[in-house]
C-alpha positions in Angstrom: 68.9 132.4 -176.8 67.2 129.8 -174.7 68.2 128.9 -171.1 68.7 125.3 -170.4 65.9 123.4 -168.6 66.1 120.0 -170.0 66.2 118.4 -166.6 62.7 119.8 -166.0 61.1 116.5 -167.2 62.4 114.7 -163.8 59.5 113.2 -162.0 61.3 113.3 -158.5 61.6 117.2 -159.2 58.0 117.5 -159.7 57.1 115.4 -156.9 59.0 117.6 -154.4 57.1 120.7 -155.6 53.9 119.2 -154.0 54.7 120.9 -150.3 51.7 120.3 -148.1 50.9 122.3 -145.2 51.7 120.1 -142.1 49.5 122.0 -139.7 46.4 124.3 -139.7 45.4 126.4 -137.0 41.6 128.0 -136.4 41.1 131.5 -135.8 38.5 133.1 -133.5 35.1 133.8 -134.9 33.1 135.3 -132.2 33.4 138.7 -130.2 33.9 139.0 -126.5 35.8 136.2 -125.6 36.9 133.9 -128.2 40.6 134.1 -128.8 43.4 133.9 -131.3 44.8 130.5 -131.0 47.5 128.5 -132.8 48.3 125.0 -133.6 52.0 125.4 -134.6 53.9 122.8 -137.1 55.7 120.5 -135.0 59.1 121.1 -133.6 59.5 124.7 -135.1 63.0 126.0 -134.8 63.6 129.5 -133.3 64.3 130.7 -136.7 61.0 129.8 -137.9 58.7 131.8 -135.3 58.4 135.2 -134.3 59.7 136.3 -131.0 57.1 137.6 -128.6 59.4 140.6 -127.5 60.5 141.4 -131.1 60.0 144.8 -132.7 61.6 145.3 -136.0 62.8 148.6 -137.9 63.4 148.8 -141.8 66.0 150.9 -143.1 65.9 151.4 -147.0 68.0 153.5 -149.2 70.4 154.3 -146.6 74.1 153.8 -146.6 75.9 151.3 -144.0 77.6 154.2 -142.2 74.4 156.2 -142.2 72.6 153.3 -140.4 75.5 152.5 -138.2 75.4 156.4 -136.7 71.7 155.9 -136.1 72.0 152.7 -133.8 72.2 154.4 -130.5 68.8 155.9 -131.3 67.3 153.0 -132.3 68.4 151.1 -129.3 66.7 154.2 -127.4 63.5 153.4 -129.1 63.6 150.0 -128.1 63.9 148.0 -131.3 65.2 144.7 -131.1 66.1 144.1 -134.7 66.8 146.2 -138.1 66.0 145.0 -141.5 68.5 146.3 -144.0 68.8 145.8 -147.8 70.7 143.1 -149.8 74.6 143.5 -149.6 75.6 142.5 -153.0 76.9 144.3 -156.2 73.8 145.5 -157.8 72.9 146.8 -161.3 71.6 150.2 -160.4 72.8 153.0 -158.1 71.6 156.1 -156.4 71.4 158.1 -159.7 68.7 155.8 -160.9 66.2 156.8 -158.0 63.4 158.8 -159.5 59.6 159.0 -158.9 57.6 158.1 -162.1 56.9 161.5 -163.0 60.2 162.8 -162.7 63.0 163.0 -165.2 65.2 160.2 -165.4 62.7 157.6 -164.2 63.9 154.1 -165.0 61.1 152.9 -167.3 62.4 149.3 -166.9 61.2 149.3 -163.4 57.8 150.9 -163.4 55.6 150.0 -160.5 53.4 146.9 -160.1 52.3 148.0 -156.6 50.5 151.2 -157.2 51.5 153.0 -154.1 55.5 153.5 -153.6 56.4 155.1 -150.3 60.0 156.0 -151.8 61.7 156.7 -155.3 62.4 153.5 -157.1 64.0 151.1 -158.4 64.7 149.7 -154.9 68.6 149.6 -154.7 70.1 146.4 -154.1 67.2 144.0 -155.4 68.9 143.7 -158.9 72.0 141.6 -158.0 74.8 141.0 -160.5 77.3 139.1 -158.3 76.4 137.3 -155.0 80.1 137.0 -154.0 80.8 140.6 -153.9 79.4 142.6 -150.7 80.8 146.1 -152.1 77.3 147.7 -153.1 75.8 151.2 -153.5 75.1 151.1 -149.8 78.6 150.7 -148.8 81.6 148.3 -148.7 81.7 144.9 -147.1 83.9 146.1 -144.0 81.3 149.0 -143.5 78.5 146.4 -143.5 80.6 144.3 -140.9 81.4 147.3 -138.7 77.5 148.2 -138.7 76.6 144.4 -137.5 79.2 144.8 -134.7 77.7 148.0 -133.5 74.2 146.9 -133.7 75.3 143.8 -131.5 76.8 146.1 -129.2 73.5 147.9 -128.6 71.6 144.5 -128.4 70.1 144.8 -131.9 69.9 142.1 -134.3 70.5 142.6 -138.1 68.2 141.1 -140.7 69.6 141.2 -144.1 67.5 141.3 -147.2 68.6 138.5 -149.8 67.3 137.8 -153.1 67.1 134.2 -154.2 64.5 134.3 -157.0 66.4 136.3 -159.5 69.4 138.3 -160.8 69.3 141.6 -162.5 67.6 142.4 -165.8 70.0 141.7 -168.4 69.1 144.7 -170.4 70.0 147.8 -168.8 70.3 151.6 -169.5 74.0 151.2 -170.1 74.0 147.9 -172.2 73.7 144.3 -171.4 74.7 143.4 -167.9 77.0 140.4 -167.3 76.8 137.9 -164.5 80.3 137.1 -163.4 78.9 134.3 -161.5 76.1 132.7 -163.7 75.4 131.8 -167.3 72.0 133.1 -168.8 71.5 129.9 -170.7 72.3 127.4 -168.0 71.5 129.0 -164.7 68.1 130.3 -165.4 64.5 129.4 -166.6 63.4 130.7 -169.9 59.6 130.6 -170.1 58.8 134.2 -170.4 57.5 137.0 -167.9 54.5 136.4 -165.6 51.5 137.6 -167.3 53.2 136.3 -170.8 54.2 132.7 -169.9 54.8 129.8 -171.6 54.0 127.4 -169.0 50.6 125.9 -168.3 49.5 125.9 -164.8 49.3 128.8 -162.2 51.6 127.1 -159.7 54.5 126.5 -162.2 53.8 130.0 -163.7 54.4 131.7 -160.3 57.8 129.8 -159.4 59.5 129.6 -162.9 58.5 132.6 -165.0 60.2 136.0 -164.7 59.2 138.4 -162.2 59.1 142.1 -164.0 61.9 140.8 -166.7 64.1 139.8 -163.9 65.6 136.4 -164.8 64.2 133.7 -162.8 67.0 131.3 -161.2 66.8 127.5 -161.6 67.0 126.5 -158.1 67.2 123.0 -159.2 70.5 123.6 -160.7 73.4 122.4 -158.4 75.6 125.3 -159.2 72.6 127.5 -158.2 72.3 125.8 -154.9 75.9 126.1 -154.0 75.9 129.8 -155.0 72.9 130.3 -152.6 74.7 128.3 -149.9 77.8 130.1 -150.1 76.0 133.6 -150.3 74.1 132.8 -147.0 77.4 131.3 -145.2 79.2 134.7 -145.8 76.4 136.7 -144.6 76.4 134.4 -141.3 79.9 134.9 -141.2 79.6 138.6 -141.3 77.5 138.3 -138.0 74.2 138.8 -139.5 71.2 137.5 -137.2 68.3 136.9 -140.0 67.3 137.0 -143.4 64.3 138.9 -145.2 63.7 136.7 -148.1 62.6 138.8 -151.3 60.1 137.6 -153.6 59.9 134.5 -151.8 56.5 133.8 -153.3 58.3 133.3 -156.6 60.5 130.4 -155.4 59.3 126.9 -155.0 58.4 126.1 -151.5 60.3 122.8 -151.6 63.7 124.7 -152.1 62.9 126.5 -148.9 62.0 123.2 -146.9 64.8 121.1 -148.2 67.6 123.6 -148.5 67.3 127.2 -147.4 65.6 126.6 -144.1 67.7 124.0 -142.9 70.9 125.8 -144.0 69.6 128.9 -142.0 69.0 126.7 -139.1 72.5 125.4 -139.2 74.0 129.0 -139.4 71.6 130.4 -136.6 69.7 132.8 -139.2 66.1 133.8 -138.3 64.1 134.3 -141.6 60.9 136.1 -142.9 59.5 135.5 -146.4 57.9 138.0 -148.6 54.8 136.0 -149.8 52.9 138.9 -151.4 49.4 137.3 -151.3 46.0 137.7 -149.7 45.6 133.9 -149.5 46.3 133.0 -145.9 46.4 129.3 -146.8 49.2 130.0 -149.5 51.3 132.0 -146.9 50.9 129.3 -144.2 52.3 126.7 -146.9 55.6 128.8 -147.0 55.5 129.0 -143.1 55.3 125.4 -142.9 58.6 125.0 -144.6 60.2 126.8 -141.7 60.0 130.5 -141.9 57.9 133.4 -140.8 55.9 135.5 -143.2 54.9 139.2 -143.7 51.1 139.3 -142.9 49.7 141.0 -146.2 46.1 139.9 -145.5 46.3 141.8 -142.1 47.9 144.7 -143.8 44.8 145.0 -146.2 42.5 145.1 -143.1 44.6 147.7 -141.6 44.4 149.8 -144.8 40.6 149.2 -144.8 40.3 150.2 -141.0 42.4 153.2 -140.8 41.9 154.6 -144.2 38.4 156.0 -143.7 36.6 152.7 -143.1 35.5 150.9 -140.0 37.5 149.5 -137.2 35.2 146.3 -137.5 37.5 145.3 -140.4 40.1 144.6 -137.9 37.8 142.4 -135.8 38.5 138.4 -135.5 35.1 137.9 -137.1 36.0 140.0 -140.1 39.7 140.2 -140.5 41.7 137.5 -142.6 45.4 137.2 -141.4 48.0 135.0 -140.8 48.1 136.3 -137.4 44.4 135.0 -136.8 45.6 131.4 -137.8 49.1 131.1 -136.5 50.4 134.2 -134.8 53.9 132.5 -134.3 54.7 132.9 -137.9 53.1 136.5 -138.6 55.3 139.5 -139.1 52.8 142.4 -139.3 53.3 145.7 -140.7 51.7 149.1 -141.5 54.0 150.1 -144.4 57.3 149.3 -146.1 59.4 150.3 -149.0 56.8 148.7 -151.4 53.6 149.5 -149.9 52.2 152.9 -148.1 50.4 152.9 -145.1 46.8 154.5 -144.5 46.5 158.0 -145.8 50.1 158.4 -147.0 50.6 160.9 -149.6 53.8 160.8 -151.9 56.6 163.0 -150.5 54.6 163.8 -147.2 55.4 162.7 -143.8 53.3 160.0 -142.1 50.1 161.4 -140.6 48.0 160.2 -137.5 46.4 157.2 -139.5 49.9 155.6 -139.6 50.5 156.4 -135.9 47.1 154.8 -134.9 47.8 151.7 -137.3 51.3 151.3 -135.5 49.7 151.4 -132.2 47.4 148.3 -133.4 50.0 146.3 -134.7 52.4 147.0 -131.6 49.6 145.9 -129.2 48.4 142.9 -131.3 49.7 139.4 -131.9 52.7 138.8 -134.3 56.1 140.6 -134.5 55.8 144.3 -135.8 58.1 145.7 -138.2 57.9 149.3 -138.4 58.8 151.7 -141.3 58.7 155.4 -142.1 59.7 157.0 -145.4 60.8 160.2 -146.5 62.5 162.0 -143.6 66.3 162.1 -143.9 66.6 162.5 -140.0 64.0 159.7 -139.2 62.3 161.9 -136.3 60.4 158.6 -135.3 63.4 157.5 -133.7 62.9 160.1 -130.9 59.4 160.0 -130.7 58.3 159.4 -127.1 54.6 158.1 -128.0 56.1 155.6 -130.3 59.0 154.5 -127.8 56.3 154.1 -125.1 54.1 151.6 -127.8 57.5 149.8 -128.4 57.9 149.2 -124.8 54.4 147.9 -124.5 54.9 145.7 -127.4 57.8 144.0 -125.9 56.9 143.9 -122.3 52.9 143.5 -122.2 51.7 142.4 -125.5 51.7 138.8 -124.7 49.0 136.0 -124.6 45.9 135.2 -127.0 44.1 138.2 -128.3 40.6 138.5 -126.9 38.1 140.9 -128.7 36.4 143.0 -126.2 34.6 145.6 -128.1 34.6 146.9 -131.8 32.3 149.3 -133.5 33.2 151.5 -136.5 35.5 153.9 -134.7 36.7 151.9 -131.6 38.5 148.8 -131.3 39.2 147.4 -127.8 41.1 144.0 -127.6 43.0 142.3 -124.6 46.1 140.3 -124.7 44.9 137.6 -122.1 45.9 138.8 -118.5 48.5 141.2 -119.7 47.1 144.3 -121.7 43.8 145.9 -122.6 44.3 148.1 -125.7 41.9 150.5 -127.1 42.3 152.3 -130.2 39.9 155.2 -131.4 39.7 156.8 -135.0 36.9 159.3 -134.1 37.3 163.0 -133.7 35.9 162.7 -130.1 36.7 160.6 -127.3 34.6 157.5 -126.8 33.8 155.6 -123.4 33.0 151.9 -123.6 32.5 149.2 -120.8 34.3 146.1 -121.4 34.8 142.6 -119.9 38.4 141.6 -118.9 40.5 139.2 -117.6 40.9 141.1 -114.2 38.8 141.3 -110.9 39.2 144.3 -108.9 42.5 145.2 -110.3 43.9 148.6 -110.7 45.1 149.3 -114.3 47.1 152.2 -115.7 47.8 153.2 -119.1 51.3 152.6 -119.9 51.5 154.4 -123.4 49.0 157.3 -123.4 47.5 159.7 -120.9 44.3 157.8 -119.9 43.4 158.0 -116.2 43.9 155.2 -113.9 41.0 152.5 -113.9 40.1 149.6 -111.6 38.2 146.7 -112.9 35.0 145.7 -111.0 33.9 142.8 -109.0 32.3 141.5 -112.2 35.5 142.0 -114.0 34.3 144.9 -116.2 35.8 148.4 -116.7 34.8 151.6 -118.2 37.5 152.9 -120.7 37.6 156.3 -122.2 39.7 156.3 -125.5 40.8 159.8 -126.5 39.9 161.1 -130.0 42.1 159.7 -132.7 44.2 158.3 -129.9 44.6 155.1 -127.8 45.1 153.7 -124.4 47.2 150.7 -123.4 46.0 149.5 -120.0 47.8 146.9 -117.7 48.9 146.4 -114.1 50.9 149.0 -112.7 54.0 146.6 -112.4 53.4 145.2 -116.1 56.2 147.4 -117.4 59.6 147.2 -115.5 60.8 150.9 -114.6 57.5 152.3 -115.8 57.6 156.2 -115.0 55.0 157.6 -112.6 51.8 157.2 -114.5 49.4 160.2 -115.3 46.2 160.8 -113.6 44.8 160.0 -110.1 47.2 157.5 -108.3 46.0 153.9 -108.5 44.8 152.5 -105.6 47.2 150.0 -103.9 47.2 146.5 -105.3 45.6 143.7 -103.2 48.6 142.1 -101.7 46.9 138.6 -102.0 46.1 137.2 -105.3 42.3 136.6 -105.8 41.2 133.3 -106.1 38.2 133.5 -108.3 39.0 133.8 -111.9 37.1 136.0 -114.2 
């Protein structure tokens, strides 16, 4: 059985695939004063940039009613957006969830990632009908209620969407039927990635099947219409944004010409999953009008916090979207596909993940938090994490300036707003660093560091606790900040100093 691809010879279609980046940005390359900067693509919409005060939290393998019941705790944590799975009729259900070494593991969904945080296959990512929102996660009405309650708590809802593929047509219970699509007409038929008939890495990436999931022909007008109707229905339910699954396997021109303009019309923010270490390739997708997950930075995080050197995170060493264009970077420590540093299967996250979260919450880009395993999600009531989220939303502003980095300690400044220090060693470390403040009293807004005051030369001595962090800023940097620990800070000079550091 061959799927229809006769129009593939259309030259206009080929030309549209040559989507060039419209801008580039230079990252910092030196320590102690060179900053992360950005040359943004012209006229980006709000939906194509990461909000400075945005902190996201991912839910995975949870029912809509369960998530809704959590939202007061999510709001108390300070999270501004939640990312939830795709709402659509899907091939698999809760009974299919197992780990690879367990009885009943669905062989059709073996891992290609190497380190899952949760059982798989991931529910919702093998859609059968994009028109029907009743799924394993709950009914359409329950989803609408979840979104309404989230908005009552000033929380945005980011909905996962799969535009690259539909469910594998061969299932454990026989062939899967698509009420909305025809396997011959609406899909490519060039084989699976790794065993593809097409020549050329680019065409193979965008038109061959991913993990035996049939690749949709996004040039087909009925596919485009189905995707438009799907996104309009999501917007009508009140969702605020999209997380685009497997975006790396959809032609960039499709996002530039169709999906992102439609999302702008509907007021939907979006982030693409472009699983790649090539920053330029990620920026190609960003320049179509979306943010992207920063997988290169994730790799640096794993290197630094999994027994490596903190130097891997420095701007001289790290390679990340956030170093080139922080406006489009969504950062993360782990998600449902990837484990964070030193995470073991079926075990709760440890200190390495907490240290890495402190890093992304203080750094540039929009952080997306995720914890797996525990049913009661104790992180939602973690005072230390709550303080870090508050720092992220109120102090983590401005260019990133590397102030000190060695094997165990990384200190960086968010210019004029925040001085963050993270220490992976098993003993406290004291370092002296330059800052953007002259004779300015600073307090630790998310730790128990003693109050300090920068000197006339704009330097300050910081002690970063063992396997811990400090998040220093001016006393009035965080509204309604509780009484800081340690000795009282001296009163701030009532008159601003004229000499800059």
